[in-house]
Every structure is written in C-alpha cells, then in structure tokens.
C-alpha positions as CSV (number, residue, x, y, z in Angstrom):
1,X,-112.1,-18.5,59.9
2,X,-110.2,-21.5,58.4
3,X,-110.5,-25.2,59.5
4,X,-107.5,-26.1,57.8
5,X,-105.0,-24.0,56.2
6,X,-103.1,-25.4,53.0
7,X,-99.8,-26.8,53.6
8,X,-97.5,-27.7,50.6
9,X,-97.1,-31.2,52.2
10,X,-100.8,-31.9,50.9
11,X,-99.5,-31.5,47.3
12,X,-98.9,-34.8,45.7
13,X,-97.2,-33.2,42.2
14,X,-100.2,-34.0,40.1
15,X,-101.8,-30.9,39.2
16,X,-105.3,-32.1,38.8
17,X,-105.2,-33.8,42.2
18,X,-103.7,-30.6,43.9
19,X,-106.0,-28.7,42.6
20,X,-108.8,-30.5,43.7
21,X,-107.3,-30.9,46.9
22,X,-107.3,-27.1,47.3
23,X,-111.0,-27.0,46.3
24,X,-111.9,-29.8,48.6
25,X,-110.1,-27.8,51.5
26,X,-112.0,-24.5,50.6
27,X,-115.2,-26.5,50.6
28,X,-114.6,-27.9,54.0
29,X,-113.6,-24.5,55.4
30,X,-116.8,-23.0,54.2
31,X,-118.8,-25.5,55.5
32,X,-117.3,-25.3,59.0
33,X,-117.9,-21.4,58.8
34,X,-121.6,-22.1,58.0
35,X,-121.9,-24.5,60.6
36,X,-120.7,-22.1,63.5
37,X,-123.3,-19.5,62.2
38,X,-126.7,-19.6,63.7
39,X,-129.5,-20.6,61.6
40,X,-127.7,-22.1,58.5
41,X,-128.9,-25.5,58.8
42,X,-130.1,-25.8,55.1
43,X,-126.8,-24.2,53.7
44,X,-124.9,-26.8,55.9
45,X,-126.7,-29.8,54.6
46,X,-126.0,-28.5,51.0
47,X,-122.2,-28.2,51.7
48,X,-122.1,-31.5,53.2
49,X,-123.7,-32.6,50.4
50,X,-121.5,-31.0,48.1
51,X,-118.4,-32.1,50.0
52,X,-119.7,-35.8,49.6
53,X,-120.1,-35.4,45.6
54,X,-116.7,-33.7,45.1
55,X,-114.9,-36.1,47.3
56,X,-116.4,-38.9,45.4
57,X,-115.3,-37.6,42.0
58,X,-111.6,-36.6,43.5
59,X,-111.5,-40.3,44.8
60,X,-112.4,-41.5,41.4
61,X,-109.5,-39.3,39.9
62,X,-107.1,-40.5,42.2
63,X,-107.9,-44.2,41.9
64,X,-107.9,-43.9,38.1
65,X,-104.4,-42.5,38.4
66,X,-103.2,-45.3,41.0
67,X,-104.3,-47.8,38.3
68,X,-102.9,-46.3,35.2
69,X,-99.5,-46.5,37.3
70,X,-100.3,-49.9,38.8
71,X,-100.0,-48.4,42.2
72,X,-98.9,-50.8,44.6
73,X,-101.4,-49.9,47.4
74,X,-104.1,-49.1,45.5
75,X,-106.3,-51.5,47.5
76,X,-105.4,-50.1,50.8
77,X,-105.9,-46.6,49.5
78,X,-109.1,-47.5,47.9
79,X,-110.3,-48.9,51.3
80,X,-109.3,-45.6,52.9
81,X,-111.4,-43.9,50.3
82,X,-114.4,-46.1,51.0
83,X,-114.1,-45.6,54.8
84,X,-114.1,-41.8,54.6
85,X,-117.1,-41.7,52.3
86,X,-118.8,-43.9,54.9
87,X,-117.7,-41.4,57.7
88,X,-119.0,-38.3,55.5
89,X,-122.2,-40.4,55.0
90,X,-122.6,-40.6,58.7
91,X,-122.0,-37.0,59.4
92,X,-124.5,-36.1,56.9
93,X,-127.2,-38.5,58.5
94,X,-126.5,-37.1,61.9
95,X,-126.8,-33.8,60.8
96,X,-130.0,-34.2,59.0
97,X,-131.6,-36.1,61.9
98,X,-130.0,-33.7,64.4
99,X,-129.1,-36.9,66.4
100,X,-125.6,-37.2,68.3
101,X,-124.6,-34.2,65.8
102,X,-121.7,-31.9,67.3
103,X,-120.4,-29.0,65.1
104,X,-117.0,-29.6,67.3
105,X,-117.0,-33.2,66.5
106,X,-118.0,-32.6,62.8
107,X,-115.1,-30.1,62.4
108,X,-112.7,-32.6,64.2
109,X,-113.7,-35.4,62.2
110,X,-113.5,-33.2,58.8
111,X,-110.0,-32.2,60.0
112,X,-108.7,-35.5,61.2
113,X,-109.3,-37.4,58.2
114,X,-108.4,-34.8,55.6
115,X,-105.1,-34.2,57.0
116,X,-104.5,-37.8,58.0
117,X,-105.4,-39.2,54.6
118,X,-102.8,-36.4,53.1
119,X,-100.1,-37.5,55.5
120,X,-100.2,-41.2,55.0
121,X,-102.0,-42.5,51.8
122,X,-101.4,-39.2,49.6
123,X,-98.1,-38.8,50.8
124,X,-97.3,-42.4,49.9
125,X,-98.8,-42.0,46.4
126,X,-96.9,-38.9,45.7
127,X,-93.5,-40.7,46.7
128,X,-94.6,-43.5,44.0
129,X,-95.4,-40.9,41.3
130,X,-92.4,-39.1,41.5
C-alpha cells in the first residue's frame, strides 16, 4: 500500500533531482509498509536511517543546483531542508525510544512534509529553473 503516489507535479524538471524524488517516495512508502506490519521494529529503524541519509544527500544536490543558478530563495529553501531533517531526526529518536511514537502520526508527518515541500519550495525552484 502506497502512502504517497507519484504525481507529475512533484517533478522539478532536473532529471537527477526527479530521479531522487521518486526513489525517496519509494523508500517512504516501503518504510510505511514496514511500520504497519507487526514485528518489524528493526527494519523500520533501518529504513528511517536510510530515509535520513538519502534525504540529506538529496538536499545537498538541490542546494548545489540552487547555488549554481544563484537561486534567490536559496536561504529559505535551505532552512526548510534543515527543518525537515530535524523532524526526521525527531521521528527516528521517538521511534527508537518508543516514546510518543504513533505509526499514524509518523506516516502523516512524512506524507505532509514530502508533499508540502514539493508543492511549495520545489515547485518554486522548478519555475525558476525553467
């Protein structure tokens, strides 16, 4: 079951970025599928770590592209990247400590930030790069 289905509006028109967006979406969906299965705690921890690592690398790629193009919203976009990474770290900590962790809330958070970041920051970036 997919938490987030790919939509062409997620595309920013840069092949390497779009490829990574698709991979991240697949990883988030796999994490969600593991999360809702009983007895998959270790796998979920690993998947959350992988999401964090891949998103960190993805954000570095986007930030490089923004710097190369002298993107005028770079600071704001980068700040949102930092906020999202902090949220993922919080999800990972809560999951590992099993305090205040809710699979539904985690899924909602992943879905919301992914779609919202694409809809706002990445969409604006796409319009500037066209």
